[in-house]
C-alpha positions as CSV (number, residue, x, y, z in Angstrom):
1,M,-52.7,-26.1,17.8
2,L,-52.1,-24.5,14.2
3,S,-48.4,-24.1,13.4
4,V,-47.4,-20.4,11.8
5,S,-47.4,-22.1,8.5
6,N,-50.9,-23.4,8.6
7,L,-51.9,-20.2,10.1
8,R,-51.5,-18.3,7.3
9,L,-52.9,-20.5,5.0
10,F,-55.9,-20.8,7.0
11,L,-56.0,-16.9,7.3
12,G,-55.5,-16.5,3.4
13,V,-58.2,-19.0,2.4
14,G,-60.4,-17.1,4.9
15,A,-59.8,-13.9,3.6
16,L,-60.6,-15.3,0.1
17,L,-63.9,-17.0,0.9
18,A,-65.2,-13.7,2.7
19,L,-64.4,-11.7,-0.1
20,S,-66.0,-14.1,-2.8
21,G,-69.3,-14.6,-0.7
22,C,-72.7,-13.4,-1.4
23,G,-72.9,-9.9,-0.8
24,G,-69.5,-9.3,-0.7
25,G,-66.9,-10.1,2.1
26,K,-65.2,-7.8,4.6
27,I,-61.3,-7.4,4.5
28,P,-59.7,-8.6,7.8
29,A,-59.2,-6.3,10.4
30,T,-55.1,-5.4,10.3
31,R,-53.5,-5.7,13.7
32,Y,-50.4,-4.1,14.8
33,Y,-47.4,-4.7,17.0
34,T,-44.7,-3.1,18.8
35,L,-41.4,-5.1,20.1
36,D,-41.3,-5.6,24.2
37,L,-37.8,-4.2,25.0
38,A,-36.0,-3.9,28.2
39,A,-36.1,-0.3,29.4
40,P,-33.6,-0.2,32.7
41,A,-33.3,2.8,34.5
42,P,-30.0,4.9,33.6
43,A,-27.0,4.7,36.1
44,P,-25.9,7.6,37.9
45,Q,-22.5,7.2,37.4
46,R,-21.3,7.5,34.0
47,L,-18.0,7.6,32.0
48,R,-17.0,10.9,30.3
49,F,-17.9,9.9,26.8
50,S,-20.8,11.4,24.6
51,A,-21.9,10.6,21.5
52,V,-24.2,11.0,18.5
53,V,-26.7,7.8,17.7
54,M,-27.1,7.7,13.8
55,P,-30.7,6.2,12.6
56,F,-29.9,2.6,12.2
57,R,-29.9,1.1,8.7
58,A,-32.0,-1.8,7.6
59,A,-31.7,-4.7,5.3
60,G,-34.8,-4.0,2.5
61,V,-36.8,-6.8,3.6
62,V,-36.7,-5.7,7.1
63,D,-37.2,-2.1,6.8
64,R,-41.0,-2.4,6.2
65,D,-44.4,-2.2,8.1
66,R,-45.2,-5.9,7.7
67,I,-44.0,-8.8,9.5
68,V,-41.2,-10.9,7.7
69,Y,-41.5,-14.7,7.5
70,R,-39.2,-17.1,5.4
71,E,-40.4,-20.5,4.4
72,S,-37.4,-21.2,2.9
73,R,-33.9,-19.7,2.6
74,E,-34.7,-17.9,-0.5
75,E,-38.2,-17.2,-0.4
76,V,-39.2,-13.9,1.7
77,G,-42.8,-13.8,2.4
78,F,-44.6,-10.4,4.7
79,Y,-47.9,-11.0,6.7
80,E,-50.6,-9.1,5.1
81,Y,-52.8,-7.8,7.8
82,H,-50.0,-8.0,10.3
83,K,-47.8,-4.6,11.0
84,W,-45.6,-3.0,12.8
85,A,-47.2,0.2,15.0
86,Q,-43.8,1.4,14.9
87,N,-40.6,1.2,12.8
88,P,-38.6,-1.0,14.3
89,R,-35.6,0.7,13.7
90,T,-36.3,3.2,16.3
91,E,-37.6,0.8,18.8
92,I,-34.0,-1.2,18.9
93,V,-32.2,2.1,19.0
94,D,-34.5,3.7,21.8
95,A,-33.6,0.4,23.5
96,L,-29.9,0.4,22.8
97,I,-29.6,3.8,24.3
98,K,-31.0,3.1,27.4
99,Q,-29.2,0.1,28.1
100,L,-26.0,2.2,27.3
101,L,-27.1,4.5,30.0
102,A,-28.1,1.9,32.3
103,R,-24.9,0.5,32.2
104,G,-23.2,4.1,32.4
105,S,-21.2,3.6,29.3
106,F,-21.8,7.3,28.2
107,A,-22.3,10.8,29.7
108,G,-24.6,12.0,26.9
109,L,-26.3,10.4,23.7
110,T,-27.8,12.4,21.3
111,L,-30.1,11.3,18.5
112,F,-28.6,12.6,15.4
113,D,-30.1,16.0,14.8
114,G,-27.3,17.4,12.2
115,R,-26.2,19.8,14.8
116,S,-25.1,18.0,18.0
117,K,-21.4,16.9,18.4
118,G,-19.9,14.2,20.4
119,D,-16.8,12.1,21.1
120,Y,-18.3,9.4,18.8
121,I,-20.7,8.5,16.2
122,L,-22.7,5.4,17.0
123,R,-24.3,3.5,13.9
124,G,-26.0,0.2,13.3
125,S,-27.7,-1.9,11.2
126,I,-30.3,-4.8,11.5
127,E,-29.6,-7.1,9.0
128,R,-32.6,-9.7,10.3
129,L,-36.0,-9.5,12.0
130,E,-37.7,-12.4,10.6
131,E,-39.8,-15.4,11.3
132,I,-38.0,-18.6,10.4
133,D,-40.1,-21.8,9.0
134,Y,-37.7,-23.4,7.1
135,D,-35.7,-25.0,10.3
136,S,-37.9,-26.7,13.2
137,P,-39.0,-25.8,15.3
138,V,-40.2,-22.4,13.9
139,S,-38.0,-18.9,15.2
140,A,-37.6,-15.7,15.3
141,A,-34.5,-14.6,14.3
142,V,-32.7,-10.9,14.8
143,E,-29.4,-10.0,13.5
144,I,-27.6,-6.5,14.5
145,S,-24.5,-4.4,13.7
146,L,-22.7,-1.6,15.8
147,E,-19.9,0.6,15.1
148,L,-18.5,3.4,17.2
149,V,-16.5,5.7,14.9
150,D,-14.1,8.6,16.6
151,S,-15.5,11.9,15.3
152,A,-12.2,13.8,14.9
153,S,-10.3,11.1,12.8
154,A,-13.5,9.6,11.3
155,K,-12.2,6.1,12.1
156,V,-14.1,3.3,12.9
157,V,-12.6,2.0,16.4
158,W,-14.6,-0.6,17.6
159,S,-17.5,-2.8,15.9
160,A,-19.3,-6.2,16.7
161,A,-22.4,-7.8,15.6
162,A,-24.9,-10.1,17.7
163,A,-27.2,-12.6,16.1
164,K,-30.2,-14.3,18.0
165,T,-33.1,-16.1,17.9
166,G,-36.4,-16.4,20.0
167,P,-38.9,-19.2,20.6
168,V,-42.1,-19.2,18.6
169,T,-44.1,-21.0,21.3
170,S,-47.7,-21.2,18.9
171,G,-49.3,-20.7,15.7
172,D,-49.9,-16.8,16.6
173,V,-48.2,-13.5,15.1
174,R,-48.4,-12.6,19.0
175,A,-45.8,-15.4,19.6
176,V,-43.7,-14.1,16.6
177,V,-43.5,-10.9,17.9
178,S,-42.9,-12.4,21.4
179,G,-39.9,-14.2,19.7
180,L,-38.9,-11.3,18.3
181,S,-38.5,-9.3,21.1
182,Q,-36.7,-12.0,22.9
183,A,-34.0,-12.2,20.5
184,A,-33.6,-8.3,19.8
185,D,-33.5,-7.8,23.6
186,Q,-30.7,-10.2,23.8
187,S,-28.8,-9.0,20.9
188,I,-29.0,-5.2,22.1
189,G,-27.9,-6.6,25.7
190,E,-24.9,-8.0,24.1
191,L,-23.7,-5.3,22.1
192,A,-24.3,-2.7,24.7
193,G,-22.2,-5.2,27.1
194,K,-19.2,-5.5,24.3
195,L,-19.4,-2.0,23.6
196,D,-19.4,-1.3,27.4
197,S,-16.1,-3.0,28.1
198,Y,-14.4,-1.4,25.4
199,L,-15.3,1.9,26.5
200,R,-14.3,1.3,29.9
201,S,-10.8,-0.3,28.7
202,I,-10.0,3.0,27.5
203,D,-11.1,5.6,29.7
């Protein structure tokens, strides 16, 4: 079984050979991926609060269409022919909203549109969403931070961060995405649980 690092080398050499072969080669097909995140049903009973959800920020290396890997702490690489079909920021925000509604944490959650108002503003940032090769075994790392802002005072009243790793079970990019999905799901669930506990403490 190929390791993820060896797979990248194999794919890169194969692409170069194909391009330099007689009669010209074919560029490898680009493959597209989405995160597989939980989508629980909304709870019928909800707390009284409402919130506007801002678009999440993302670290520069995360906010691209290509999947990120690190062979060392200092070196960042991108899969050339393996890309996100949808911006992971959008997928993570959607999953967080579903988790919070499933817990009954808010009466309503509205994506920011410049007009909607709520008791709170919910904003977050994706700090990591990447394959980690420099530790053994290879893993998928996700780190998300979240904060709740009181709309009336514009003050941050609650904040938390969650960092999780998921397994990469084979030398296949699909396994990397599966590990990222697991780590993102766990991070979202942890943040949703902490925020729900805070809201229930002040309700």
